C-alpha angles and dihedrals in degrees: 000000000000114000121188145126092282130025115254093208116062128188115225092244090056097052097090091058091048092053088060092058092092128251099035126157115197114204132188117202107203142097121297089245093055092044093051091051091057142321141165108291114262096024127146117214130236115175118219092240089062091064097056132061094228093210115138135273095013095038094161099062121124110276122239110295093235090056091052092047088054092047095051093042088055092060095044103258115171130184087248095051123115104215118210113191139188141165136195100247111059105285109300098115093035089054090047089055091050090050089049091052090048089051090052092052096257106119101163100102141118139194127227108235108243091003120216092343092062093039093054098039092050091056103251120152120279128202135198093192122108117225116227101226122193114247122241139191103251114187117194127218106203113235105193092177088091094047124084120193131197092273091054090052092047091052091049091066093073096029114097090194094059127064131186117226109205108202096188128108117281091250090059092045093052092043097240090118113064114224101142141020088274123031136201128061145293108280109265094013119139125219129227111155113229088230089066090064091065130077105225089191093055106053094277092295118152116278119244105305094219089057091049091047091051092050091050092049089054087058093049096257106136139139088267095069137056112248129209116190129193144153127181099301103359093262101108090036087060085080095044090050090052093047090049090052090047090052093049097250124156092244137168131176126232101218093185085063122163093323086070102031096044095047097054119091099221107041113111114251127192 
């Protein structure tokens, strides 16, 4: 399990105490419409489209670093900030934001368990007001140790020490659902749908971590191997990346994901 100065998974009831820790930046990752209809008081907003490059076919790749520096400067991010993030859909976009921060060399972040769904359903206060945050000059230091590219994925196929975690639905993994020119999965990849990490009966909070760890171990995903996770656009695999980090795995995310791999003519598909 993750061990650090601060926890990276925060329960809704513990958020107030965390906000008193000092230099904390609370960020919602959702649409402007959802944010304006209600959010955790004091939140800044980042829309999901701001975290992806949007260029076809690999629309989910990391945007240009200068664009991200401008984005995070606009919401007041400092090198000293502890960033606490949430979304309204179970952790995919929140995890994507945490991966983005890790990729930019800012690793002091945490995710609210269950996000806005848990916050709202458990009766905590909601605001429709937007906080006017002071801007900063955030300068990124690219950390490519959390980023996997197409060459890394290709090399993983014949590398017994690396395993690909496909976070898509089983229909996408088997190729029965068409999402690209070519459908199926990276040879040797294992499938655990990101949805199966959530407890739908408990406000979309993560399921018991020991159960998740056991299920991953049954697939060969352990602390003894390097893990590359992906989905279609590295949105759903934002959550699998976060869970891997939480469990202490050596994990990277392939932001090209299936939108890149499945739309190229020469990549191997199983």
